[in-house]
C-alpha positions in Angstrom: -32.9 16.8 17.3 -34.0 13.7 15.4 -32.4 15.0 12.2 -29.1 15.5 14.2 -29.1 11.9 15.4 -29.7 10.6 12.0 -27.0 12.8 10.5 -24.6 11.5 13.3 -25.3 8.0 12.7 -24.7 8.4 8.8 -21.5 10.4 9.6 -20.2 7.7 11.8 -21.1 5.0 9.2 -19.2 7.0 6.5 -16.2 7.2 8.7 -16.3 3.5 9.6 -16.5 2.7 6.0 -13.4 4.7 5.2 -11.6 2.8 7.9 -12.7 -0.5 6.5 -11.3 0.5 3.1 -7.7 0.0 4.5 -5.7 -2.8 3.1 -5.6 -6.4 4.3 -2.1 -7.1 5.6 -2.6 -10.9 5.3 -3.5 -10.6 1.7 -0.6 -8.2 1.2 1.8 -10.8 2.7 0.7 -13.3 0.2 1.1 -10.8 -2.6 4.5 -9.7 -1.4 6.5 -12.7 -2.7 7.4 -11.1 -5.9 8.5 -7.9 -4.0 10.8 -10.0 -1.9 13.2 -10.6 -4.8 14.4 -6.9 -4.5 13.0 -5.7 -1.2 13.8 -8.8 1.0 11.5 -11.4 2.4 11.1 -9.4 5.6 10.9 -6.0 3.9 14.7 -5.3 4.4 16.4 -5.0 1.1 19.6 -7.0 0.7 20.8 -5.1 -2.4 22.4 -1.7 -1.8 20.3 1.2 -3.1 17.0 -0.7 -3.0 14.6 0.8 -0.4 13.5 -1.0 2.7 9.7 -1.5 2.8 9.5 -2.8 6.5 7.5 -0.4 8.6 7.2 2.2 5.9 4.1 4.4 6.1 1.1 2.9 4.5 0.0 6.0 2.5 3.6 6.5 1.3 3.7 3.0 -0.2 0.4 3.4 -1.8 1.3 6.8 -3.4 4.7 5.5 -4.4 3.4 2.5 -6.3 0.7 4.6 -8.0 3.4 7.2 -9.0 5.2 4.3 -10.8 1.9 3.3 -12.5 1.5 6.9 -13.8 5.1 7.5 -14.7 5.4 10.2 -12.1 8.6 8.4 -10.8 11.3 8.1 -13.4 15.0 7.3 -13.4 16.9 4.6 -11.7 15.0 1.3 -11.7 11.6 3.0 -12.4 11.0 0.9 -15.5 11.3 -2.3 -13.5 9.0 -0.8 -10.8 6.5 0.3 -13.4 6.3 -3.2 -14.9 5.6 -4.6 -11.4 3.2 -1.8 -10.4 1.1 -2.1 -13.6 0.3 -5.7 -12.5 -1.3 -4.5 -9.3 -4.9 -3.5 -8.7 -5.9 -0.8 -6.3 -6.8 -3.5 -3.7 -3.4 -5.3 -4.2 -1.7 -1.9 -3.6 -3.7 -1.3 -0.4 -2.9 -4.8 0.8 0.8 -4.6 0.2 0.9 -1.2 1.8 -1.0 -2.6 4.9 1.5 -5.6 5.1 4.7 -3.7 4.9 3.4 -0.9 7.3 2.5 -3.6 9.8 6.0 -5.0 10.0 7.9 -3.6 12.9 
């Protein structure tokens, strides 16, 4: 029984640690200024053909930015996005994703 309780505490700690690994929306907002040129100050793109980021799924934004970094997304303006994505750390990406996902 004692081993079960210890395992449960460790398991809950690991799950909590994963939840804490989510991005910081406030830090993402500060970092989003460069994104606003194409995707709008509020995450709504003013340029036709550019995607809206406001309210977008956090995991989708993260995987999209990483796909630009690794050249998995090509065509269109992918060269522009790759240049922008390459300047972002994993923490920056998580923060931006949290920020745009938080906009409703």
